[in-house]
N, C-alpha and C positions, 0 to 999 in steps of 0.2 A: 247753793245748787238747785236747779231749776229743775221742774217736770216737764218733759215733753212725748209725745206720739209721733213714731214714723212707721207711714207706711213704705214697702219694700216690692218690687215688682219684680223678679228674674224671669229670664227669656224659657222660655216653653222651648227650646230646641235643647233644652238639658233635660235627662232622666229625671223624677221627680228627686232621688237620691242625691244630687248632685245640687239641685235647685235647695235645699236644705241645708247641705253644706255651703251655699254662697250664702244661704240667710243664718248659721249658724257662724260664720264669720265675721256679719255685721255684727253678733252680739261679742264676739272674743274680741275685738278693737274697739266696744266701745270698754270692756271690762278692763281691759291694760290705758284707756285714757279715764281712768278711777269712774268711771259711769254704772249706778246702780241699776238692775234693769227686776223693775217693778210686774210685770206682766207680758208675754208674747201669744200669738195666735198666729198659725199658720192655718191660711185659710186657703191653700192647694191653686190646682190650674182653675182658671177664671177666664170668661170672657173678655177681652178688655171696651172699655169704654169708646174707642174709637182705633183705628187701627197704627202702629206704632211698628216703624221698620218694615212694613209689610208684615206684619205679625196681627194675629187677630187674637190672641191667648196669651195667660202667662200667671206665672204664679206668682202668687199673694203671700204677704207677710208683716204682719204688724207687733212693732216694738213700744210698748210701753217704759220709760227710763228716766232716773235722775241723773243730770250731766250737769257739766258745767259750759259754756258757750265754746269754751275751746275743744273741750272734749266734742260737742255738735259738729264744730267746723271740721275736724280731722277727721271725724265719721265721714261727712259727707263729701270732703274732699278724697277720700279712697272709693269712696262709692263711684262718687264718679267716672273715677280712672279705671271701674273692672266692668269689662265687657261681658260678666253675666248681670248686671244691674241692667234694668231696661228704664226706671223711671222711683224716685224715691220723694216722699214729703214728710218735712217735717214740719211739727204744729207744737205751738203752748195749750195745751188745752184748759177751758176757762175754767176756774176756782168758782163754784157757785155756793154764795152763805144766803142762809135761810136767814130773814127778818124777824125774828121774835115778835110772836103777834101781843 
């Protein structure tokens, strides 16, 4: 299993409770696919860097997890078809190894 980070932007047309529920659905999908959630951060409502679908704000959340590439592909597939998710981005963070002196 590899480590991944995923930022999810939920539409601001929802109330915050509904936006948190959409974020929680992503965590549930990850668990169903056998992924392990290492850390999560809910950033709340923030201004977007640029306008998306005539909206200037969105709810941001970040997941730090371990999973297989198949689990990530399934999670991304389900996020793509969700009307509540504006954007998401998955990256593999660099593992930095210190050189001993």
